[in-house]
C-alpha positions in Angstrom: 1.8 -101.1 -3.5 -1.0 -103.4 -2.1 -2.2 -100.7 0.0 -2.4 -98.0 -2.6 -4.1 -100.5 -5.0 -6.9 -101.0 -2.5 -7.0 -97.4 -1.3 -7.7 -96.4 -4.7 -10.4 -98.7 -5.6 -12.2 -97.4 -2.4 -11.9 -94.1 -3.6 -13.2 -94.9 -6.7 -16.1 -97.1 -5.6 -16.9 -94.2 -3.4 -17.4 -91.4 -5.8 -19.0 -93.8 -8.3 -21.7 -94.3 -5.2 -22.1 -90.3 -5.0 -22.3 -90.0 -8.5 -25.2 -92.4 -9.3 -26.8 -90.6 -6.1 -27.1 -87.5 -7.7 -27.9 -88.6 -11.2 -30.8 -90.4 -9.8 -32.2 -87.5 -7.8 -31.6 -85.0 -10.4 -33.7 -87.8 -12.6 -36.1 -87.7 -10.3 -36.8 -84.1 -10.1 -36.7 -84.0 -14.0 -39.7 -86.9 -13.9 -42.0 -85.1 -11.1 -41.5 -81.5 -12.8 -42.5 -82.8 -16.3 -45.6 -84.8 -14.5 -47.2 -81.5 -13.2 -46.3 -79.7 -16.3 -48.3 -81.8 -18.5 -51.1 -82.4 -16.4 -51.5 -78.6 -15.5 -50.0 -76.2 -17.9 -49.7 -77.2 -21.4 -53.7 -76.5 -22.5 -53.4 -73.2 -20.9 -50.0 -72.2 -22.7 -51.4 -73.9 -26.1 -54.5 -72.0 -26.0 -52.6 -68.4 -25.8 -50.2 -69.3 -28.2 -53.5 -70.1 -30.6 -54.9 -66.8 -29.5 -51.4 -65.0 -30.5 -51.8 -66.9 -33.9 -55.2 -65.9 -34.4 -54.2 -62.5 -33.5 -51.7 -62.0 -36.1 -53.4 -62.8 -38.9 -56.1 -60.8 -38.1 -53.1 -58.2 -38.0 -52.1 -59.2 -41.5 -55.6 -59.0 -42.8 -55.6 -55.5 -41.6 -52.6 -54.5 -43.3 -53.8 -56.3 -46.5 -56.8 -54.5 -46.3 -55.3 -51.0 -46.0 -52.9 -52.4 -49.2 -55.7 -53.3 -51.3 -57.6 -50.3 -50.4 -54.6 -47.9 -51.6 -54.1 -49.6 -54.6 -58.0 -49.2 -55.5 -58.1 -45.6 -54.4 -55.2 -45.2 -57.4 -57.1 -47.0 -59.7 -60.3 -44.9 -59.0 -58.3 -42.2 -60.3 -59.1 -43.0 -63.7 -62.5 -40.6 -63.3 -60.0 -38.1 -63.3 -59.1 -38.5 -66.9 -62.4 -36.3 -68.3 -61.5 -36.8 -71.7 -61.2 -40.6 -71.7 -64.3 -41.1 -69.2 -66.2 -38.8 -71.5 -65.3 -40.7 -74.9 -65.9 -44.1 -73.0 -69.1 -42.9 -71.5 -70.5 -42.1 -75.0 -69.8 -45.5 -76.3 -66.9 -44.7 -79.0 -65.5 -48.0 -81.0 -62.5 -49.7 -79.4 -60.7 -48.2 -82.7 -61.5 -44.6 -81.9 -60.5 -45.5 -78.0 -57.1 -47.0 -78.9 -56.1 -44.6 -81.5 -56.9 -41.6 -79.2 -56.3 -43.0 -75.7 -53.3 -45.5 -76.2 -51.4 -43.5 -73.6 -53.8 -43.7 -71.0 -52.3 -46.5 -68.8 -49.1 -44.5 -68.6 -51.2 -41.4 -67.7 -52.8 -43.0 -64.9 -49.5 -44.7 -63.3 -47.4 -41.7 -63.0 -50.0 -39.6 -61.8 -51.7 -42.0 -59.7 -49.4 -44.5 -58.4 -46.7 -44.5 -56.1 -43.3 -46.4 -56.6 -44.0 -48.3 -53.0 -46.9 -49.6 -54.8 -44.9 -52.1 -57.0 -46.8 -51.9 -60.1 -45.7 -53.9 -62.9 -48.2 -53.7 -65.3 -51.3 -51.8 -66.3 -54.5 -52.4 -68.6 -57.3 -51.0 -69.7 -59.9 -52.9 -71.5 -63.4 -52.3 -73.1 -66.4 -54.3 -71.7 -65.7 -56.9 -74.6 -62.3 -57.5 -73.5 -60.4 -55.3 -76.1 -57.1 -53.9 -74.7 -57.4 -50.0 -75.6 -54.1 -49.0 -73.6 -50.9 -51.0 -71.9 -48.1 -50.2 -69.6 -45.3 -52.4 -68.4 -42.9 -51.1 -65.6 -39.5 -51.8 -66.6 -39.6 -54.5 -68.9 -36.8 -56.5 -70.1 -36.2 -60.1 -72.0 -36.0 -61.4 -68.7 -38.7 -59.4 -66.6 -41.3 -59.5 -69.5 -45.3 -59.7 -68.9 -48.0 -60.3 -71.0 -48.9 -57.9 -73.8 -52.7 -58.9 -73.5 -54.0 -61.1 -70.3 -56.4 -62.7 -73.1 -54.1 -63.1 -75.5 -54.0 -67.3 -75.0 -50.5 -68.1 -75.2 -50.2 -69.1 -71.5 -52.4 -69.5 -68.7 -52.9 -65.5 -67.2 -55.8 -67.0 -64.7 -57.8 -64.5 -67.1 -61.0 -66.8 -66.9 -61.4 -65.2 -63.4 -61.6 -61.6 -65.0 -64.1 -62.5 -67.5 -66.1 -64.2 -64.9 -65.8 -60.9 -62.7 -66.8 -58.8 -65.5 -69.7 -61.0 -66.2 -70.8 -60.8 -63.0 -72.9 -58.1 -61.2 -70.0 -57.7 -58.7 -69.0 -54.2 -58.1 -66.3 -54.6 -55.6 -62.6 -55.1 -56.5 -61.7 -57.9 -58.1 -58.2 -59.1 -56.3 -56.9 -62.1 -57.8 -53.2 -63.3 -59.1 -51.3 -65.0 -62.1 -48.0 -66.8 -62.5 -45.9 -65.4 -64.5 -43.4 -68.0 -66.5 -40.6 -65.2 -67.5 -40.1 -64.5 -63.6 -40.7 -67.4 -62.2 -42.8 -65.8 -59.5 -46.9 -64.7 -58.5 -47.8 -61.7 -59.3 -50.9 -59.9 -57.5 -53.4 -59.0 -59.5 -56.6 -56.2 -59.2 -59.3 -55.6 -61.6 -61.6 -52.3 -61.2 -64.6 -51.6 -63.3 -65.3 -48.4 -65.2 -68.8 -47.3 -64.8 -71.2 -45.5 -67.3 -73.8 -43.1 -65.5 -72.6 -45.1 -62.5 -74.7 -48.3 -64.0 -73.2 -49.5 -66.5 -69.8 -51.1 -67.1 -68.0 -49.3 -69.9 -64.6 -50.6 -69.4 -62.3 -52.2 -66.6 -59.0 -51.3 -65.4 -56.3 -54.7 -64.8 -53.5 -53.6 -62.1 -50.8 -56.3 -61.6 -48.3 -55.2 -58.9 -44.9 -57.3 -57.4 -45.3 -59.7 -54.6 -42.6 -58.1 -52.5 -44.8 -55.9 -50.1 -46.9 -58.8 -49.7 -44.0 -61.2 -48.5 -42.7 -58.2 -46.1 -46.1 -58.0 -44.6 -46.4 -61.7 -44.0 -42.8 -61.7 -42.5 -43.5 -58.8 -40.1 -46.6 -61.3 -38.7 -45.0 -64.7 -39.0 -43.2 -65.3 -35.6 -42.0 -68.6 -36.2 -39.8 -70.1 -39.3 -42.2 -73.3 -38.8 -45.4 -71.0 -39.6 -46.7 -71.7 -43.2 -48.7 -68.7 -44.8 -50.4 -68.1 -47.5 -52.6 -65.5 -49.1 -55.7 -67.0 -51.4 -59.2 -65.2 -52.5 -62.2 -67.4 -52.0 -62.7 -69.6 -55.8 -59.2 -68.5 -56.6 -55.5 -70.1 -56.8 -53.0 -69.5 -54.0 -51.6 -66.2 -54.4 -49.0 -66.4 -52.3 -47.3 -69.2 -50.0 -44.5 -68.5 -47.6 -42.9 -70.9 -45.2 -41.6 -74.6 -45.7 -43.6 -77.5 -45.1 -40.4 -79.6 -44.5 -39.0 -77.6 -42.0 -37.8 -78.7 -38.3 -37.8 -82.5 -40.2 -41.0 -83.7 -39.3 -41.4 -87.5 -39.2 -42.6 -88.8 -42.6 -46.2 -89.5 -41.7 -46.5 -86.3 -40.1 -45.1 -84.4 -43.2 -47.2 -86.4 -45.7 -50.4 -85.7 -43.7 -49.4 -81.9 -43.3 -49.1 -81.6 -47.3 -52.3 -83.5 -47.9 -54.3 -81.3 -45.4 -52.6 -77.6 -47.2 -53.7 -79.3 -50.6 -57.0 -80.1 -49.6 -57.5 -76.7 -47.7 -56.1 -74.6 -50.7 -58.4 -76.8 -53.1 -61.6 -76.0 -51.0 -61.2 -72.8 -50.7 -60.5 -72.4 -54.6 -63.8 -74.3 -55.2 -65.5 -71.9 -52.3 -66.5 -75.0 -50.2 -64.5 -74.3 -47.3 -65.6 -71.6 -44.7 -62.5 -71.7 -42.5 -61.8 -72.7 -39.1 -59.3 -74.8 -36.7 -58.0 -78.5 -37.1 -55.4 -80.4 -35.1 -54.5 -84.2 -35.8 -51.9 -86.3 -33.8 -49.2 -84.1 -32.7 -50.0 -81.3 -35.1 -52.1 -78.5 -34.9 -53.2 -76.7 -37.6 -54.8 -72.9 -37.5 -57.3 -71.4 -40.5 -58.2 -68.4 -40.1 -60.6 -66.8 -43.1 -60.9 -63.2 -42.3 -64.1 -62.0 -44.2 -62.8 -58.4 -45.4 -64.5 -56.3 -48.3 -61.5 -57.7 -50.9 -61.9 -61.2 -50.3 -58.1 -61.5 -50.0 -57.5 -63.8 -47.2 -54.7 -65.3 -44.9 -54.4 -68.8 -43.5 -51.7 -70.2 -41.6 -50.2 -73.9 -41.1 -47.7 -74.8 -38.0 -46.8 -77.7 -36.3 -48.0 -77.7 -32.9 -44.6 -77.5 -31.1 -44.4 -73.7 -32.6 -47.9 -73.2 -30.9 -46.5 -74.6 -27.5 -43.4 -72.2 -27.1 -45.1 -70.6 -24.5 -44.1 -73.7 -22.6 -40.6 -73.0 -22.6 -41.3 -70.4 -19.3 -42.1 -73.8 -17.5 -39.3 -75.8 -18.9 -36.9 -73.1 -18.0 -38.5 -74.0 -14.1 -37.4 -77.3 -14.8 -34.0 -76.6 -16.2 -33.5 -74.8 -13.1 -34.5 -77.7 -10.6 -32.7 -79.7 -12.6 -29.3 -77.9 -12.6 -29.9 -76.9 -8.7 -30.4 -80.8 -7.9 -27.4 -81.5 -9.7 -25.1 -78.5 -8.2 -26.0 -79.5 -4.7 -25.0 -83.1 -5.2 -22.0 -82.2 -7.1 -21.1 -80.0 -4.2 -21.7 -82.7 -1.6 -19.4 -85.0 -4.0 -16.9 -82.6 -4.4 -16.2 -82.0 -0.4 -16.4 -85.8 0.4 -13.9 -87.1 -2.3 -12.4 -83.8 -2.0 -10.1 -85.3 0.6 -9.1 -88.8 -1.1 -8.0 -87.1 -4.3 -6.6 -83.8 -3.6 -2.7 -85.3 -3.0 -3.3 -87.0 -6.7 -4.6 -83.8 -7.9 -2.2 -81.7 -6.8 0.5 -84.2 -8.4 -1.4 -84.3 -12.0 -1.1 -80.4 -12.1 2.2 -80.1 -10.9 3.2 -82.5 -13.6 1.0 -80.8 -16.3 2.7 -77.3 -15.3 6.3 -79.2 -15.8 5.4 -80.6 -19.0 4.7 -77.3 -20.2 7.8 -75.7 -19.6 7.8 -74.9 -15.9 10.9 -77.5 -15.4 12.1 -75.3 -11.9 8.7 -76.7 -10.1 9.3 -79.5 -7.7 6.4 -81.6 -5.9 6.0 -80.3 -2.1 6.5 -82.9 0.8 3.0 -84.9 1.3 2.0 -87.6 3.5 4.5 -90.5 4.6 2.7 -93.1 2.3 2.9 -94.2 -1.4 1.7 -91.1 -2.9 4.6 -89.3 -0.8 7.2 -91.9 -1.6 6.0 -91.7 -5.4 6.3 -87.9 -5.2 9.7 -87.8 -4.0 11.0 -90.3 -6.2 9.5 -87.7 -9.5 11.3 -85.2 -7.9 15.1 -87.3 -7.9 13.9 -88.0 -11.3 13.6 -84.2 -12.8 16.8 -82.9 -10.8 18.6 -85.8 -13.0 16.6 -84.6 -16.3 17.8 -81.1 -15.6 21.5 -81.6 -15.1 21.3 -83.7 -18.5 19.7 -80.9 -20.5 22.0 -78.0 -18.6 25.0 -80.4 -19.8 23.8 -81.3 -23.5 22.7 -77.3 -24.1 26.5 -75.9 -22.8 27.6 -78.5 -25.4 25.9 -77.3 -27.8 26.8 -73.7 -27.3 30.5 -74.6 -27.5 29.5 -76.5 -30.9 27.5 -73.8 -32.6 30.1 -71.1 -31.4 33.0 -73.1 -32.9 31.1 -73.6 -36.2 29.9 -69.8 -36.4 33.6 -68.8 -35.6 34.7 -71.2 -38.4 32.1 -69.6 -40.7 33.2 -65.9 -39.7 36.6 -66.7 -40.9 36.1 -67.8 -44.2 35.2 -64.4 -45.5 37.0 -63.6 -48.7 39.8 -61.5 -48.4 40.8 -61.4 -51.9 39.4 -58.1 -52.6 41.7 -56.9 -50.1 44.5 -57.7 -52.2 43.2 -56.3 -55.2 42.9 -53.5 -53.4 46.3 -52.9 -52.2 47.6 -53.6 -56.2 45.3 -50.6 -57.2 46.5 -48.5 -54.7 50.0 -49.6 -55.5 49.3 -48.4 -59.3 48.0 -45.4 -58.0 51.1 -44.3 -56.0 53.3 -45.2 -58.6 51.5 -43.3 -61.5 50.5 -40.0 -59.7 51.1 -38.3 -56.2 47.0 -38.1 -55.3 45.9 -37.6 -51.6 43.7 -40.3 -52.7 45.9 -42.6 -51.6 45.8 -41.7 -47.7 42.0 -41.8 -47.6 42.4 -45.3 -49.6 44.7 -46.4 -46.9 42.7 -45.2 -43.5 39.4 -47.2 -45.3 41.5 -50.3 -46.0 42.7 -50.0 -42.4 39.3 -49.7 -40.9 38.7 -52.6 -43.3 41.1 -54.6 -41.7 40.7 -53.6 -38.1 36.8 -54.7 -38.4 37.5 -57.9 -40.3 39.9 -59.6 -37.6 38.4 -58.2 -34.5 37.4 -61.9 -33.2 36.4 -61.1 -30.0 32.9 -60.3 -30.2 31.0 -62.1 -32.8 28.0 -59.3 -32.7 28.2 -56.0 -34.2 25.4 -53.1 -33.9 23.6 -52.3 -37.2 25.3 -48.9 -37.3 28.6 -50.5 -37.0 28.2 -52.8 -39.9 26.9 -49.6 -42.1 30.0 -47.8 -41.5 31.9 -51.1 -42.6 30.0 -51.1 -45.2 30.8 -47.1 -46.3 34.4 -48.0 -45.9 34.4 -51.0 -47.9 32.1 -49.1 -50.7 35.0 -46.5 -50.8 37.3 -48.7 -51.7 35.5 -50.6 -53.9 34.6 -47.3 -56.0 38.1 -46.2 -56.0 38.9 -49.1 -58.0 35.8 -48.9 -60.1 36.5 -45.2 -60.9 33.2 -44.4 -58.8 30.5 -46.3 -61.2 28.6 -47.5 -58.5 25.6 -45.5 -57.2 25.1 -46.4 -53.2 22.2 -45.7 -51.2 20.4 -45.9 -47.4 17.0 -46.5 -46.4 17.6 -47.0 -42.6 15.7 -45.3 -39.5 18.3 -44.0 -37.2 16.1 -46.0 -34.5 17.7 -49.2 -35.7 21.2 -48.3 -35.4 21.4 -49.7 -31.8 20.1 -53.4 -32.5 23.0 -56.0 -32.6 23.1 -58.3 -35.9 25.7 -61.3 -36.9 29.1 -59.4 -37.9 30.0 -59.0 -41.0 26.2 -60.1 -42.4 25.9 -57.4 -44.9 29.4 -56.6 -46.7 29.3 -60.1 -48.3 25.6 -59.4 -49.4 26.9 -56.2 -51.3 30.3 -57.8 -52.6 27.9 -60.5 -54.2 25.9 -57.7 -55.7 29.3 -56.1 -57.1 31.0 -59.5 -58.2 27.9 -61.0 -59.7 24.8 -58.8 -60.0 26.5 -55.4 -61.7 29.7 -57.2 -63.1 28.2 -57.2 -66.8 25.8 -54.1 -66.4 26.0 -51.5 -69.0 23.6 -49.3 -67.5 24.0 -47.2 -64.6 25.0 -49.4 -61.3 23.2 -48.7 -58.4 23.0 -50.4 -54.9 20.3 -49.8 -51.8 21.0 -50.7 -48.3 17.5 -50.9 -46.3 16.5 -52.1 -42.9 12.9 -52.0 -41.4 11.2 -53.5 -38.3 8.3 -55.8 -39.0 6.9 -56.8 -35.7 9.7 -58.6 -33.6 11.9 -59.0 -36.6 14.6 -57.0 -38.4 14.4 -57.3 -42.2 18.2 -55.9 -43.6 17.9 -56.3 -47.9 20.6 -55.3 -50.1 19.1 -54.3 -53.7 21.0 -54.1 -57.0 19.6 -53.4 -60.4 22.4 -55.7 -61.8 21.7 -59.0 -64.4 19.8 -60.7 -61.8 19.5 -64.5 -60.6 17.5 -67.7 -60.6 15.6 -66.9 -57.2 13.9 -69.8 -57.1 16.7 -71.9 -57.2 19.1 -70.3 -55.1 16.1 -70.2 -52.1 15.6 -74.3 -52.3 19.4 -74.8 -51.7 19.0 -71.7 -49.1 16.2 -73.8 -47.1 18.5 -76.6 -46.4 21.0 -75.8 -43.9 24.0 -77.5 -45.3 26.7 -78.9 -43.1 29.4 -78.7 -46.0 29.2 -75.0 -45.4 31.0 -75.2 -42.3 34.2 -76.8 -43.7 34.1 -75.9 -47.3 37.2 -72.8 -46.9 35.8 -71.3 -49.9 32.2 -71.0 -49.1 31.2 -67.0 -48.8 28.5 -64.5 -49.7 25.1 -65.7 -49.4 25.5 -69.2 -48.2 27.5 -68.1 -45.6 25.5 -65.4 -43.9 22.4 -67.9 -44.2 24.3 -70.9 -42.4 25.2 -68.6 -39.8 22.0 -67.1 -39.0 20.2 -70.2 -38.9 23.0 -71.7 -36.4 22.2 -69.1 -34.5 18.9 -68.2 -34.6 16.8 -71.4 -35.9 15.8 -72.7 -39.4 12.7 -69.9 -38.9 15.3 -67.3 -39.9 17.7 -66.8 -42.7 18.8 -65.3 -46.0 15.7 -65.0 -49.0 16.7 -64.2 -52.3 14.0 -61.9 -54.7 15.2 -61.6 -58.6 14.3 -61.3 -61.9 16.6 -62.2 -64.7 17.4 -58.9 -66.5 15.9 -56.7 -63.6 18.3 -56.9 -60.5 18.2 -58.5 -57.5 17.0 -58.1 -53.6 18.8 -60.3 -50.8 17.0 -59.9 -47.5 18.2 -61.4 -44.2 15.5 -61.8 -41.3 16.6 -62.2 -37.7 14.5 -61.6 -34.5 14.7 -58.4 -32.4 13.4 -59.4 -29.1 13.7 -62.7 -28.2 17.0 -64.4 -29.4 19.1 -61.4 -30.3 22.2 -61.5 -28.5 21.5 -57.9 -27.1 18.6 -59.3 -25.1 20.3 -62.5 -24.0 
């Protein structure tokens, strides 16, 4: 024992030293790789990531330009409305324009705009901001839009429109406003209508949904940590996509990033910021204000780690070196320690297999040392345990067999004596061949009941026995019970406990149908559900309290084995649970006044006598 303990300590000490050497070499390789990565590659990859960000923002800006241009082309088609253009050019009064052209916005929308442009509202105004015509798309109490952007009830960002109309600017205005009912921003376009190509005779205001813009922003947003927003110069933020709080940055960095965003967006609104790039600490912020025709620009704010995603390539190399070194030293560690621990590992593996059911296994002869002696003692202990288990199992089988035969013998024969009395009465009153058939059926019943050599019978034999029994009962009851079967013939060969179905049929007749006034019916069925056989007996009688019966059946009452008067459902349930275990037995489904269905569940493959 002392020598074994010393050997174990030496083995553990050697394994620990090798393991520490492996870890030290791995950490050294990782440190060297990280230093090289930081010195030579970080700046290059960061520059590449910045260039990618600039390129994606430029592409986004180009798509925004195309969408805005399509909106402008649709608005320009107002000049195709010749009568309206003539009237507004002639200087008709506001009242005349409104009376004649109140539907002009509707006509323009349905002739010039496509569903993909997601238009929500279109307004037609005079230069004095008097509303001539308005159109709202699918307006509801929830999704409602202002009847007039100058009504003064809410802030529709209309001051931008006033300044634009008062200016000499000829390029279409792109702006936005916040819709309180929808709780979202809407993009707004304003286009002037000119008389003689020089004098503003009116203007159009077109509001569109932000869905197309969100799709474009998502298309060019290559990281969930990237924040993109759209904002015209001198105006509010039109659309914001992203979350400044993603990736859970340090609180100081988060506050600084939030302040930087607010400062920049305010500078854009005040037309004091011309664009550029800013980096601070471990954060990096990229702003690209692309100067296009409509002054509707995209801006981006990102964590520095997002721009450094290209470093993942070099990180994979570092991980490769890490795992290569770890694998090499692990292999060396396994080779050296294998000779010391192989016998112990073999013992542990064999014990685990035995613990999981392979009780026939034994340890092979090993070296003549303490481990070998331990293995031999373990084998001897297993042999003794196996012998004890065998003896206990045989004893249990004898007890269960005795209990089963005692339960089987408890089937109530009273109906046979009653039938004999009935047969005597029939024979005394008339000379009828029915007596011969009744005697034959009764003989079959006696022969089947008294056959105690085999405790099991096929499903087919049980059904034949039921037919004989029901013939006798129908003779006694003047044929008042109709019997039906729903059984697949492929199940007839399966063996079940003898006299499992007849007591259920007898119970249905004596209790379920006894006080039934309408036509009496019994159905017997059997079906296979995976590896289980489900046999059921149904009657259209008075029913019973199924919950109370199932609670009683759930408890395997040992007194059932001794009560000679215990028959029917209790008898069958006790027999099945003794044979197959508590997961099988009898289940009752019933409702008072609607009949009952009593089911027997037994296994087919494992646990059936046929396969045992």
